[in-house]
PyMOL commands that place a pseudoatom at each C-alpha (Angstrom):
pseudoatom trace, name=CA, resn=UNK, resi=1, chain=A, elem=C, hetatm=0, pos=[12.820, 68.532, -218.425]
pseudoatom trace, name=CA, resn=UNK, resi=2, chain=A, elem=C, hetatm=0, pos=[9.077, 69.149, -217.206]
pseudoatom trace, name=CA, resn=UNK, resi=3, chain=A, elem=C, hetatm=0, pos=[6.229, 66.780, -216.678]
pseudoatom trace, name=CA, resn=UNK, resi=4, chain=A, elem=C, hetatm=0, pos=[4.725, 68.534, -219.644]
pseudoatom trace, name=CA, resn=UNK, resi=5, chain=A, elem=C, hetatm=0, pos=[7.833, 68.438, -221.814]
pseudoatom trace, name=CA, resn=UNK, resi=6, chain=A, elem=C, hetatm=0, pos=[8.276, 64.895, -221.023]
pseudoatom trace, name=CA, resn=UNK, resi=7, chain=A, elem=C, hetatm=0, pos=[7.211, 62.335, -223.748]
pseudoatom trace, name=CA, resn=UNK, resi=8, chain=A, elem=C, hetatm=0, pos=[3.440, 60.834, -223.863]
pseudoatom trace, name=CA, resn=UNK, resi=9, chain=A, elem=C, hetatm=0, pos=[5.106, 57.559, -223.981]
pseudoatom trace, name=CA, resn=UNK, resi=10, chain=A, elem=C, hetatm=0, pos=[6.567, 57.362, -221.222]
pseudoatom trace, name=CA, resn=UNK, resi=11, chain=A, elem=C, hetatm=0, pos=[4.107, 58.872, -219.231]
pseudoatom trace, name=CA, resn=UNK, resi=12, chain=A, elem=C, hetatm=0, pos=[1.582, 56.410, -221.256]
pseudoatom trace, name=CA, resn=UNK, resi=13, chain=A, elem=C, hetatm=0, pos=[4.047, 53.347, -219.670]
pseudoatom trace, name=CA, resn=UNK, resi=14, chain=A, elem=C, hetatm=0, pos=[3.923, 54.829, -216.436]
pseudoatom trace, name=CA, resn=UNK, resi=15, chain=A, elem=C, hetatm=0, pos=[0.246, 55.005, -216.503]
pseudoatom trace, name=CA, resn=UNK, resi=16, chain=A, elem=C, hetatm=0, pos=[-0.524, 51.727, -217.644]
pseudoatom trace, name=CA, resn=UNK, resi=17, chain=A, elem=C, hetatm=0, pos=[1.809, 50.514, -214.890]
pseudoatom trace, name=CA, resn=UNK, resi=18, chain=A, elem=C, hetatm=0, pos=[0.665, 52.105, -211.826]
pseudoatom trace, name=CA, resn=UNK, resi=19, chain=A, elem=C, hetatm=0, pos=[-2.802, 51.596, -214.163]
pseudoatom trace, name=CA, resn=UNK, resi=20, chain=A, elem=C, hetatm=0, pos=[-2.039, 47.597, -213.877]
pseudoatom trace, name=CA, resn=UNK, resi=21, chain=A, elem=C, hetatm=0, pos=[-0.828, 46.878, -210.169]
pseudoatom trace, name=CA, resn=UNK, resi=22, chain=A, elem=C, hetatm=0, pos=[-4.436, 48.381, -208.891]
pseudoatom trace, name=CA, resn=UNK, resi=23, chain=A, elem=C, hetatm=0, pos=[-5.680, 45.500, -211.597]
pseudoatom trace, name=CA, resn=UNK, resi=24, chain=A, elem=C, hetatm=0, pos=[-7.762, 48.221, -212.906]
pseudoatom trace, name=CA, resn=UNK, resi=25, chain=A, elem=C, hetatm=0, pos=[-9.922, 49.036, -210.023]
pseudoatom trace, name=CA, resn=UNK, resi=26, chain=A, elem=C, hetatm=0, pos=[-9.103, 52.746, -210.437]
pseudoatom trace, name=CA, resn=UNK, resi=27, chain=A, elem=C, hetatm=0, pos=[-10.224, 55.974, -212.440]
pseudoatom trace, name=CA, resn=UNK, resi=28, chain=A, elem=C, hetatm=0, pos=[-7.125, 58.695, -212.480]
pseudoatom trace, name=CA, resn=UNK, resi=29, chain=A, elem=C, hetatm=0, pos=[-6.719, 59.465, -209.133]
pseudoatom trace, name=CA, resn=UNK, resi=30, chain=A, elem=C, hetatm=0, pos=[-5.085, 56.261, -207.930]
pseudoatom trace, name=CA, resn=UNK, resi=31, chain=A, elem=C, hetatm=0, pos=[-2.626, 56.200, -210.236]
pseudoatom trace, name=CA, resn=UNK, resi=32, chain=A, elem=C, hetatm=0, pos=[-2.238, 59.321, -210.089]
pseudoatom trace, name=CA, resn=UNK, resi=33, chain=A, elem=C, hetatm=0, pos=[-1.410, 59.558, -206.052]
pseudoatom trace, name=CA, resn=UNK, resi=34, chain=A, elem=C, hetatm=0, pos=[1.009, 56.612, -207.488]
pseudoatom trace, name=CA, resn=UNK, resi=35, chain=A, elem=C, hetatm=0, pos=[2.860, 58.033, -209.926]
pseudoatom trace, name=CA, resn=UNK, resi=36, chain=A, elem=C, hetatm=0, pos=[3.113, 60.866, -207.680]
pseudoatom trace, name=CA, resn=UNK, resi=37, chain=A, elem=C, hetatm=0, pos=[4.940, 58.727, -204.304]
pseudoatom trace, name=CA, resn=UNK, resi=38, chain=A, elem=C, hetatm=0, pos=[7.377, 57.387, -207.311]
pseudoatom trace, name=CA, resn=UNK, resi=39, chain=A, elem=C, hetatm=0, pos=[8.468, 61.293, -207.278]
pseudoatom trace, name=CA, resn=UNK, resi=40, chain=A, elem=C, hetatm=0, pos=[7.355, 61.717, -210.944]
pseudoatom trace, name=CA, resn=UNK, resi=41, chain=A, elem=C, hetatm=0, pos=[5.093, 65.387, -211.599]
pseudoatom trace, name=CA, resn=UNK, resi=42, chain=A, elem=C, hetatm=0, pos=[2.667, 64.763, -213.713]
pseudoatom trace, name=CA, resn=UNK, resi=43, chain=A, elem=C, hetatm=0, pos=[-0.762, 66.040, -212.826]
pseudoatom trace, name=CA, resn=UNK, resi=44, chain=A, elem=C, hetatm=0, pos=[-4.226, 63.886, -212.809]
pseudoatom trace, name=CA, resn=UNK, resi=45, chain=A, elem=C, hetatm=0, pos=[-5.183, 65.763, -215.808]
pseudoatom trace, name=CA, resn=UNK, resi=46, chain=A, elem=C, hetatm=0, pos=[-2.566, 64.320, -217.562]
pseudoatom trace, name=CA, resn=UNK, resi=47, chain=A, elem=C, hetatm=0, pos=[-2.546, 61.116, -216.208]
pseudoatom trace, name=CA, resn=UNK, resi=48, chain=A, elem=C, hetatm=0, pos=[-6.912, 61.638, -216.879]
pseudoatom trace, name=CA, resn=UNK, resi=49, chain=A, elem=C, hetatm=0, pos=[-5.385, 61.916, -220.321]
pseudoatom trace, name=CA, resn=UNK, resi=50, chain=A, elem=C, hetatm=0, pos=[-2.526, 59.080, -221.114]
pseudoatom trace, name=CA, resn=UNK, resi=51, chain=A, elem=C, hetatm=0, pos=[-6.031, 57.228, -219.576]
pseudoatom trace, name=CA, resn=UNK, resi=52, chain=A, elem=C, hetatm=0, pos=[-8.270, 58.314, -222.359]
pseudoatom trace, name=CA, resn=UNK, resi=53, chain=A, elem=C, hetatm=0, pos=[-5.717, 57.604, -225.063]
pseudoatom trace, name=CA, resn=UNK, resi=54, chain=A, elem=C, hetatm=0, pos=[-4.853, 54.618, -224.213]
pseudoatom trace, name=CA, resn=UNK, resi=55, chain=A, elem=C, hetatm=0, pos=[-8.550, 53.094, -223.264]
pseudoatom trace, name=CA, resn=UNK, resi=56, chain=A, elem=C, hetatm=0, pos=[-7.813, 52.958, -220.383]
pseudoatom trace, name=CA, resn=UNK, resi=57, chain=A, elem=C, hetatm=0, pos=[-11.546, 52.587, -217.990]
pseudoatom trace, name=CA, resn=UNK, resi=58, chain=A, elem=C, hetatm=0, pos=[-11.494, 51.199, -214.877]
pseudoatom trace, name=CA, resn=UNK, resi=59, chain=A, elem=C, hetatm=0, pos=[-13.618, 48.200, -214.049]
pseudoatom trace, name=CA, resn=UNK, resi=60, chain=A, elem=C, hetatm=0, pos=[-17.740, 48.931, -212.467]
pseudoatom trace, name=CA, resn=UNK, resi=61, chain=A, elem=C, hetatm=0, pos=[-17.817, 47.008, -209.265]
pseudoatom trace, name=CA, resn=UNK, resi=62, chain=A, elem=C, hetatm=0, pos=[-20.776, 45.583, -209.645]
pseudoatom trace, name=CA, resn=UNK, resi=63, chain=A, elem=C, hetatm=0, pos=[-23.163, 46.147, -206.261]
pseudoatom trace, name=CA, resn=UNK, resi=64, chain=A, elem=C, hetatm=0, pos=[-25.142, 42.669, -204.889]
pseudoatom trace, name=CA, resn=UNK, resi=65, chain=A, elem=C, hetatm=0, pos=[-28.327, 43.312, -204.137]
pseudoatom trace, name=CA, resn=UNK, resi=66, chain=A, elem=C, hetatm=0, pos=[-30.677, 41.135, -201.829]
pseudoatom trace, name=CA, resn=UNK, resi=67, chain=A, elem=C, hetatm=0, pos=[-32.545, 38.734, -202.598]
pseudoatom trace, name=CA, resn=UNK, resi=68, chain=A, elem=C, hetatm=0, pos=[-36.104, 39.820, -200.992]
pseudoatom trace, name=CA, resn=UNK, resi=69, chain=A, elem=C, hetatm=0, pos=[-38.279, 41.948, -203.741]
pseudoatom trace, name=CA, resn=UNK, resi=70, chain=A, elem=C, hetatm=0, pos=[-41.663, 42.661, -202.652]
pseudoatom trace, name=CA, resn=UNK, resi=71, chain=A, elem=C, hetatm=0, pos=[-44.333, 41.624, -204.770]
pseudoatom trace, name=CA, resn=UNK, resi=72, chain=A, elem=C, hetatm=0, pos=[-46.670, 44.871, -205.610]
pseudoatom trace, name=CA, resn=UNK, resi=73, chain=A, elem=C, hetatm=0, pos=[-50.051, 43.296, -205.588]
pseudoatom trace, name=CA, resn=UNK, resi=74, chain=A, elem=C, hetatm=0, pos=[-49.066, 40.099, -202.576]
pseudoatom trace, name=CA, resn=UNK, resi=75, chain=A, elem=C, hetatm=0, pos=[-49.721, 41.610, -199.597]
pseudoatom trace, name=CA, resn=UNK, resi=76, chain=A, elem=C, hetatm=0, pos=[-46.364, 41.105, -197.320]
pseudoatom trace, name=CA, resn=UNK, resi=77, chain=A, elem=C, hetatm=0, pos=[-46.365, 38.187, -194.359]
pseudoatom trace, name=CA, resn=UNK, resi=78, chain=A, elem=C, hetatm=0, pos=[-46.868, 39.155, -190.903]
pseudoatom trace, name=CA, resn=UNK, resi=79, chain=A, elem=C, hetatm=0, pos=[-43.969, 39.891, -188.844]
pseudoatom trace, name=CA, resn=UNK, resi=80, chain=A, elem=C, hetatm=0, pos=[-44.702, 37.276, -185.885]
pseudoatom trace, name=CA, resn=UNK, resi=81, chain=A, elem=C, hetatm=0, pos=[-41.885, 37.752, -183.936]
pseudoatom trace, name=CA, resn=UNK, resi=82, chain=A, elem=C, hetatm=0, pos=[-42.390, 41.633, -184.417]
pseudoatom trace, name=CA, resn=UNK, resi=83, chain=A, elem=C, hetatm=0, pos=[-38.418, 41.596, -184.022]
pseudoatom trace, name=CA, resn=UNK, resi=84, chain=A, elem=C, hetatm=0, pos=[-38.078, 40.131, -181.189]
pseudoatom trace, name=CA, resn=UNK, resi=85, chain=A, elem=C, hetatm=0, pos=[-35.410, 37.396, -181.358]
pseudoatom trace, name=CA, resn=UNK, resi=86, chain=A, elem=C, hetatm=0, pos=[-35.304, 36.279, -178.190]
pseudoatom trace, name=CA, resn=UNK, resi=87, chain=A, elem=C, hetatm=0, pos=[-36.142, 32.685, -176.697]
pseudoatom trace, name=CA, resn=UNK, resi=88, chain=A, elem=C, hetatm=0, pos=[-37.255, 31.917, -172.978]
pseudoatom trace, name=CA, resn=UNK, resi=89, chain=A, elem=C, hetatm=0, pos=[-36.640, 28.271, -173.996]
pseudoatom trace, name=CA, resn=UNK, resi=90, chain=A, elem=C, hetatm=0, pos=[-35.503, 25.779, -177.445]
pseudoatom trace, name=CA, resn=UNK, resi=91, chain=A, elem=C, hetatm=0, pos=[-38.266, 25.278, -179.360]
pseudoatom trace, name=CA, resn=UNK, resi=92, chain=A, elem=C, hetatm=0, pos=[-39.747, 28.665, -178.829]
pseudoatom trace, name=CA, resn=UNK, resi=93, chain=A, elem=C, hetatm=0, pos=[-39.170, 30.337, -181.282]
pseudoatom trace, name=CA, resn=UNK, resi=94, chain=A, elem=C, hetatm=0, pos=[-37.086, 29.679, -184.949]
pseudoatom trace, name=CA, resn=UNK, resi=95, chain=A, elem=C, hetatm=0, pos=[-35.939, 31.708, -187.280]
pseudoatom trace, name=CA, resn=UNK, resi=96, chain=A, elem=C, hetatm=0, pos=[-34.378, 31.147, -190.974]
pseudoatom trace, name=CA, resn=UNK, resi=97, chain=A, elem=C, hetatm=0, pos=[-32.691, 33.413, -193.431]
pseudoatom trace, name=CA, resn=UNK, resi=98, chain=A, elem=C, hetatm=0, pos=[-31.579, 32.421, -197.007]
pseudoatom trace, name=CA, resn=UNK, resi=99, chain=A, elem=C, hetatm=0, pos=[-28.497, 33.448, -197.919]
pseudoatom trace, name=CA, resn=UNK, resi=100, chain=A, elem=C, hetatm=0, pos=[-27.036, 33.747, -202.308]
pseudoatom trace, name=CA, resn=UNK, resi=101, chain=A, elem=C, hetatm=0, pos=[-23.495, 32.138, -202.631]
pseudoatom trace, name=CA, resn=UNK, resi=102, chain=A, elem=C, hetatm=0, pos=[-21.642, 32.722, -205.923]
pseudoatom trace, name=CA, resn=UNK, resi=103, chain=A, elem=C, hetatm=0, pos=[-20.332, 29.933, -207.330]
pseudoatom trace, name=CA, resn=UNK, resi=104, chain=A, elem=C, hetatm=0, pos=[-17.259, 29.997, -210.181]
pseudoatom trace, name=CA, resn=UNK, resi=105, chain=A, elem=C, hetatm=0, pos=[-17.967, 27.879, -212.407]
pseudoatom trace, name=CA, resn=UNK, resi=106, chain=A, elem=C, hetatm=0, pos=[-22.129, 27.476, -211.589]
pseudoatom trace, name=CA, resn=UNK, resi=107, chain=A, elem=C, hetatm=0, pos=[-22.951, 30.619, -211.022]
pseudoatom trace, name=CA, resn=UNK, resi=108, chain=A, elem=C, hetatm=0, pos=[-25.645, 30.720, -207.933]
pseudoatom trace, name=CA, resn=UNK, resi=109, chain=A, elem=C, hetatm=0, pos=[-26.241, 28.963, -204.647]
pseudoatom trace, name=CA, resn=UNK, resi=110, chain=A, elem=C, hetatm=0, pos=[-28.843, 29.767, -202.480]
pseudoatom trace, name=CA, resn=UNK, resi=111, chain=A, elem=C, hetatm=0, pos=[-28.282, 28.498, -198.481]
pseudoatom trace, name=CA, resn=UNK, resi=112, chain=A, elem=C, hetatm=0, pos=[-31.582, 28.113, -196.572]
pseudoatom trace, name=CA, resn=UNK, resi=113, chain=A, elem=C, hetatm=0, pos=[-30.947, 28.141, -192.609]
pseudoatom trace, name=CA, resn=UNK, resi=114, chain=A, elem=C, hetatm=0, pos=[-33.240, 26.994, -189.682]
pseudoatom trace, name=CA, resn=UNK, resi=115, chain=A, elem=C, hetatm=0, pos=[-31.594, 28.449, -186.304]
pseudoatom trace, name=CA, resn=UNK, resi=116, chain=A, elem=C, hetatm=0, pos=[-32.911, 29.098, -182.239]
pseudoatom trace, name=CA, resn=UNK, resi=117, chain=A, elem=C, hetatm=0, pos=[-32.180, 31.610, -181.056]
pseudoatom trace, name=CA, resn=UNK, resi=118, chain=A, elem=C, hetatm=0, pos=[-32.643, 30.742, -177.475]
pseudoatom trace, name=CA, resn=UNK, resi=119, chain=A, elem=C, hetatm=0, pos=[-29.048, 27.972, -177.802]
pseudoatom trace, name=CA, resn=UNK, resi=120, chain=A, elem=C, hetatm=0, pos=[-28.116, 29.874, -181.224]
pseudoatom trace, name=CA, resn=UNK, resi=121, chain=A, elem=C, hetatm=0, pos=[-27.924, 25.969, -182.298]
pseudoatom trace, name=CA, resn=UNK, resi=122, chain=A, elem=C, hetatm=0, pos=[-28.458, 25.123, -186.470]
pseudoatom trace, name=CA, resn=UNK, resi=123, chain=A, elem=C, hetatm=0, pos=[-31.341, 23.184, -186.854]
pseudoatom trace, name=CA, resn=UNK, resi=124, chain=A, elem=C, hetatm=0, pos=[-31.904, 22.363, -190.129]
pseudoatom trace, name=CA, resn=UNK, resi=125, chain=A, elem=C, hetatm=0, pos=[-29.861, 23.518, -193.374]
pseudoatom trace, name=CA, resn=UNK, resi=126, chain=A, elem=C, hetatm=0, pos=[-30.621, 22.958, -197.275]
pseudoatom trace, name=CA, resn=UNK, resi=127, chain=A, elem=C, hetatm=0, pos=[-28.689, 23.938, -200.553]
pseudoatom trace, name=CA, resn=UNK, resi=128, chain=A, elem=C, hetatm=0, pos=[-30.296, 24.806, -203.734]
pseudoatom trace, name=CA, resn=UNK, resi=129, chain=A, elem=C, hetatm=0, pos=[-30.019, 26.966, -207.337]
pseudoatom trace, name=CA, resn=UNK, resi=130, chain=A, elem=C, hetatm=0, pos=[-33.243, 28.630, -206.779]
pseudoatom trace, name=CA, resn=UNK, resi=131, chain=A, elem=C, hetatm=0, pos=[-34.422, 30.958, -202.906]
pseudoatom trace, name=CA, resn=UNK, resi=132, chain=A, elem=C, hetatm=0, pos=[-37.505, 29.782, -203.171]
pseudoatom trace, name=CA, resn=UNK, resi=133, chain=A, elem=C, hetatm=0, pos=[-40.117, 29.279, -200.624]
pseudoatom trace, name=CA, resn=UNK, resi=134, chain=A, elem=C, hetatm=0, pos=[-39.542, 25.371, -201.224]
pseudoatom trace, name=CA, resn=UNK, resi=135, chain=A, elem=C, hetatm=0, pos=[-36.176, 25.231, -200.353]
pseudoatom trace, name=CA, resn=UNK, resi=136, chain=A, elem=C, hetatm=0, pos=[-36.994, 27.178, -197.341]
pseudoatom trace, name=CA, resn=UNK, resi=137, chain=A, elem=C, hetatm=0, pos=[-40.360, 26.261, -195.744]
pseudoatom trace, name=CA, resn=UNK, resi=138, chain=A, elem=C, hetatm=0, pos=[-41.608, 22.519, -197.508]
pseudoatom trace, name=CA, resn=UNK, resi=139, chain=A, elem=C, hetatm=0, pos=[-41.427, 19.911, -194.769]
pseudoatom trace, name=CA, resn=UNK, resi=140, chain=A, elem=C, hetatm=0, pos=[-42.030, 16.556, -196.352]
pseudoatom trace, name=CA, resn=UNK, resi=141, chain=A, elem=C, hetatm=0, pos=[-38.591, 16.469, -198.556]
pseudoatom trace, name=CA, resn=UNK, resi=142, chain=A, elem=C, hetatm=0, pos=[-34.916, 17.059, -197.698]
pseudoatom trace, name=CA, resn=UNK, resi=143, chain=A, elem=C, hetatm=0, pos=[-34.902, 21.187, -196.487]
pseudoatom trace, name=CA, resn=UNK, resi=144, chain=A, elem=C, hetatm=0, pos=[-33.920, 23.038, -193.717]
pseudoatom trace, name=CA, resn=UNK, resi=145, chain=A, elem=C, hetatm=0, pos=[-37.826, 23.069, -191.939]
pseudoatom trace, name=CA, resn=UNK, resi=146, chain=A, elem=C, hetatm=0, pos=[-37.645, 19.540, -192.030]
pseudoatom trace, name=CA, resn=UNK, resi=147, chain=A, elem=C, hetatm=0, pos=[-34.182, 18.970, -191.346]
pseudoatom trace, name=CA, resn=UNK, resi=148, chain=A, elem=C, hetatm=0, pos=[-35.117, 21.637, -187.611]
pseudoatom trace, name=CA, resn=UNK, resi=149, chain=A, elem=C, hetatm=0, pos=[-38.331, 19.168, -187.408]
pseudoatom trace, name=CA, resn=UNK, resi=150, chain=A, elem=C, hetatm=0, pos=[-35.540, 16.204, -187.324]
pseudoatom trace, name=CA, resn=UNK, resi=151, chain=A, elem=C, hetatm=0, pos=[-33.068, 17.906, -185.203]
pseudoatom trace, name=CA, resn=UNK, resi=152, chain=A, elem=C, hetatm=0, pos=[-35.106, 19.080, -181.942]
pseudoatom trace, name=CA, resn=UNK, resi=153, chain=A, elem=C, hetatm=0, pos=[-37.397, 15.511, -182.089]
pseudoatom trace, name=CA, resn=UNK, resi=154, chain=A, elem=C, hetatm=0, pos=[-33.719, 13.474, -181.547]
pseudoatom trace, name=CA, resn=UNK, resi=155, chain=A, elem=C, hetatm=0, pos=[-32.785, 16.209, -178.838]
for i in range(1, 155): cmd.bond("trace and resi %d" % i, "trace and resi %d" % (i + 1))
show_as sticks, trace
zoom trace
């Protein structure tokens, strides 16, 4: 019996099994390749038609966007280091970064860190619920820059 003569129920069951094995991440080409490896002589168009019939749609992977969003009217901060992150001695330059950390039940947290590029030592870090300037720059609270000040004053 040729694949075109196979009952649609058999094809649908095989396509659904291949789709679920790939955790629903792929469209018709991947399940088609999986079925071909199992020596099933079925075309990609038949797999696509079966997926349509069953309502199997691949999940769309959400692309993450960066945190930095330039404001249309505000002037950007100057690049004081001119992208030169080499330091001849400790405490000459500090650089900072902010990272988004997805947390399953709480949504997102943001980690702000300050590093001395000469020693590559983490000087300070702070975690908060929003990526604002207070998280990174405030010297008077328990934030990353204050922690860096305290770390370097002890050294």
